[in-house]
Structures are given as C-alpha cells and as structure tokens.
C-alpha positions in Angstrom: 0.0 0.0 0.0 1.3 3.4 -1.0 1.8 6.3 1.5 -1.3 8.5 1.6 0.1 11.6 3.4 -0.7 14.8 1.5 2.4 16.4 2.9 4.5 14.1 0.6 5.1 14.7 -3.0 6.5 13.2 -6.2 8.1 15.5 -8.7 8.6 14.4 -12.3 10.7 15.4 -15.2 8.7 15.4 -18.5 10.6 14.5 -21.6 12.1 11.1 -21.4 10.3 10.3 -18.1 6.6 10.7 -18.8 6.6 11.2 -22.6 8.6 10.2 -25.6 8.7 13.6 -27.3 11.6 13.1 -29.7 9.5 12.6 -32.8 7.7 15.9 -32.3 10.8 17.8 -31.3 12.6 16.5 -34.4 9.7 17.5 -36.6 9.7 21.0 -35.3 13.5 21.3 -35.5 13.5 20.1 -39.1 10.8 22.6 -40.1 13.0 25.3 -38.6 16.2 24.0 -40.3 14.4 23.7 -43.6 13.3 27.3 -43.4 17.0 28.2 -43.0 18.0 25.9 -45.9 19.8 23.4 -43.6 19.8 19.6 -43.7 17.5 17.7 -41.4 18.6 16.1 -38.1 18.0 12.5 -37.2 16.0 11.2 -34.3 19.1 9.7 -32.7 20.8 13.1 -32.8 17.8 14.8 -31.3 17.8 12.4 -28.3 21.2 13.7 -27.6 20.1 17.3 -27.8 17.2 17.0 -25.3 17.4 18.0 -21.7 18.7 21.5 -21.3 15.8 23.6 -22.6 14.6 24.9 -26.0 17.5 27.3 -26.6 20.1 24.6 -26.1 18.1 22.3 -28.3 18.1 24.8 -31.1 21.7 25.7 -30.6 22.8 22.0 -30.8 20.7 21.4 -33.9 22.3 24.4 -35.7 25.8 23.3 -34.5 25.1 19.9 -36.0 24.1 21.3 -39.4 26.8 23.8 -40.1 27.3 26.1 -37.1 25.5 29.2 -35.9 23.1 31.0 -38.2 24.4 34.5 -39.1 21.0 35.8 -40.0 19.1 35.2 -36.8 20.0 35.4 -33.1 19.6 32.2 -31.1 16.7 33.6 -29.0 14.8 34.5 -32.2 15.4 31.0 -33.6 14.3 29.5 -30.4 11.0 31.5 -30.4 10.3 30.3 -33.9 11.1 26.7 -32.9 8.7 27.0 -29.9 5.9 28.4 -32.2 6.4 25.5 -34.6 6.5 22.9 -31.8 3.4 24.2 -30.1 1.5 24.0 -33.4 2.1 20.2 -33.5 -0.8 18.5 -31.7 0.3 15.9 -29.0 -1.7 12.8 -28.2 -1.7 10.4 -25.2 0.1 8.0 -27.5 3.3 9.9 -26.6 3.1 8.8 -23.0 5.3 5.9 -22.0 3.5 2.7 -21.1 1.5 2.8 -17.8 2.2 6.5 -17.2 -1.4 7.7 -17.2 -2.7 4.8 -15.1 0.1 5.0 -12.5 -0.1 8.8 -12.2 -3.9 8.6 -11.7 -3.4 6.0 -9.0 -0.7 8.0 -7.2 -3.0 11.1 -7.3 -5.8 9.0 -5.7 -3.6 8.2 -2.7 -3.5 11.9 -1.8 0.1 12.3 -2.7 0.9 15.7 -4.3 2.4 15.7 -7.8 4.8 18.3 -9.3 6.5 18.7 -12.7 10.0 20.1 -13.0 10.8 20.4 -16.7 13.2 22.3 -18.9 10.6 22.5 -21.6 9.2 26.1 -21.9 6.3 26.9 -19.6 3.8 27.7 -22.3 4.6 24.6 -24.3 4.2 22.5 -21.2 0.9 24.0 -20.2 -0.5 23.4 -23.7 0.9 19.9 -23.9 -0.4 18.5 -20.6 -4.2 18.6 -21.4 -3.5 17.1 -24.9 -1.8 14.2 -23.1 -4.7 13.8 -20.7 -2.6 14.9 -17.8 -4.0 18.4 -17.4 -5.5 18.0 -13.9 -2.9 15.8 -12.3 -0.2 18.2 -11.2 -0.3 20.6 -8.3 2.7 22.6 -9.4 4.3 22.9 -12.9 7.5 24.9 -13.4 9.0 25.1 -16.9 12.5 25.8 -18.0 11.8 29.5 -18.7 9.6 30.2 -15.6 12.6 31.1 -13.5 16.0 32.8 -14.0 17.5 29.3 -13.7 16.7 25.9 -14.9 17.9 22.3 -14.3 20.6 21.4 -13.4 20.3 24.4 -10.9 18.7 23.0 -7.7 16.7 26.2 -7.4 14.4 24.9 -10.2 13.4 21.8 -8.2 13.3 23.9 -5.0 10.7 26.2 -6.7 8.5 23.2 -7.3 8.9 21.9 -3.8 8.0 25.4 -2.4 4.9 25.7 -4.6 3.8 22.3 -3.3 4.2 23.6 0.2 6.1 20.6 1.5 9.5 20.0 3.1 12.4 18.7 1.0 12.6 15.5 3.0 9.0 14.8 2.0 9.7 14.7 -1.7 11.1 12.3 -4.3 12.4 13.4 -7.8 11.7 11.1 -10.8 13.7 11.6 -14.0 15.9 10.1 -16.6 19.2 12.1 -16.9 22.0 13.9 -15.1 20.1 17.2 -14.8 17.4 15.4 -12.8 19.9 13.7 -10.6 21.8 17.0 -10.0 18.7 18.9 -8.8 17.6 16.1 -6.6 21.1 15.9 -5.0 21.3 19.7 -4.6 17.9 19.7 -2.8 18.6 16.6 -0.7 15.8 14.7 -2.3 15.9 11.0 -3.2 16.1 10.4 -7.0 14.5 7.6 -9.0 15.9 7.1 -12.5 14.0 5.7 -15.4 16.2 3.6 -17.7 14.2 4.2 -20.9 14.7 7.9 -21.4 17.3 10.2 -22.9 20.4 9.8 -20.6 23.6 11.4 -21.6 25.7 9.5 -19.1 25.2 5.9 -17.8 22.2 6.0 -15.6 23.8 3.6 -13.1 26.3 6.4 -12.4 23.7 9.0 -11.3 23.4 7.9 -7.7 19.7 7.0 -7.9 17.9 5.4 -5.0 16.2 3.1 -7.6 16.7 2.3 -11.3 13.4 1.4 -13.1 12.9 -0.2 -16.5 9.1 0.4 -16.5 6.9 3.2 -15.1 4.7 0.5 -13.6 7.5 -0.2 -11.1 7.3 3.2 -9.6 4.8 2.5 -6.7 7.0 -0.3 -5.5 10.1 2.0 -5.6 8.3 4.7 -3.6 7.4 2.2 -0.9 11.0 1.0 -0.7 12.1 4.6 -0.1 9.4 5.8 2.2 8.2 2.6 3.8 4.7 1.1 3.5 3.8 2.0 7.1 3.8 5.8 6.4 0.3 7.2 6.7 
C-alpha cells in the first residue's frame, strides 16, 4: 500500500520520463532547419540534444548542421522553434506505457504531484491537457519560468516550495544527469527511469532506484518511504 500523506510529493521530469517527445521535437527542428536551408537532423541526434531547454536544443541542432546562423539570433530562432513545436498536436500515445494509469493511481492516494521540466512553460501548459494529464499536477515549473533551470537546484526547489512541503517529504523522478543534479542539490531521493534520454550511464547517477518500467514506480516509492507511512 502506498503512503497517503498529502504532505508528501512526487516531482517528475517530463521528456524522457513521462513522454517520448523526440519525434515531435525532431519534426519542429527540421521545419526550422528547412526554413534556414539546412539539412534535417535524425531522431538519434535529437535524443542527444534534449534535456537543457529549448534554446540549447536549437543551438545544438544548428551546430550539428553547419554552425551558428548568421541571419538570426539564437533567441529568435528559439522562439520560432517553440511556435512550430506548439503547433504540432500531441496525443496520449506519446506517454510511455502505464504513465497515465500510474499517475492517476498516485494522485488518488492523496500524494501531491509536481512537474520540473526544462521545456518552456507555455509549451508544457499546452501539452499536458493534450496528453490527458492536465488535472494531475499541483505545481508545474517550466524551463523559462525562473531565472535558472535544471541542473540548478533552485528549479526543483521552486516546485517543492509551490507544493508547500519540506524537502525530506519529496522524491524526484527523472531520466538524466540534470534530474539527478537537482535532486542531489535539494537533498531529495532520486528515482531514475532507464528508458529515457540519458547522456551518461544511468547507473552512475546515484539514484535510489533504477526502473525499467513506469509501472515499477509505486514499489520503488514504498521502498524509499516505507509502507507503514500514513
């Protein structure tokens, strides 16, 4: 049985943890690159670009296709990319297996849920309802909502503060080194998903648990917090 204390929270990364967004990100990047008469990037490349926010994503795509663009500033290119990306409709099919069911079950226990993502705030807020997750999260902080973003611990701390809980009452769930870094910086246990977009071996991230499937998450939570917690 899962803990049901509303003063406890689970905080999630988005891309590579809850959703497989690479196809849509690659589509938006390739539209932007085509507008600038550049070659397309491959899905495998885009997986390596993901994790540090939209500006870094665009910067890496342009670096991989000939270097910086002399005609546009990076912020302008990023805004164009975001506009293209937000025009691509998302569907629940982008969710990794069992995500919707497990999140709904966690919510029903009374646990508070937060989202700590480097995806822009506007894109995140538009995406969640399309995925069927619009009503599940008590706090959502995107990568441009603060002066800093992951791997800065202040990003995760902002989510914790908005949830109104103590740091020792939270768990961070993600898939890469940025997620591990914010958890470590806030003194929060970290659960790593093995199927996402890691840039270093996941086993080296110092996670309290390594999970191959999202359905394993409730069991990992119980191991960290203990089943007797009310």
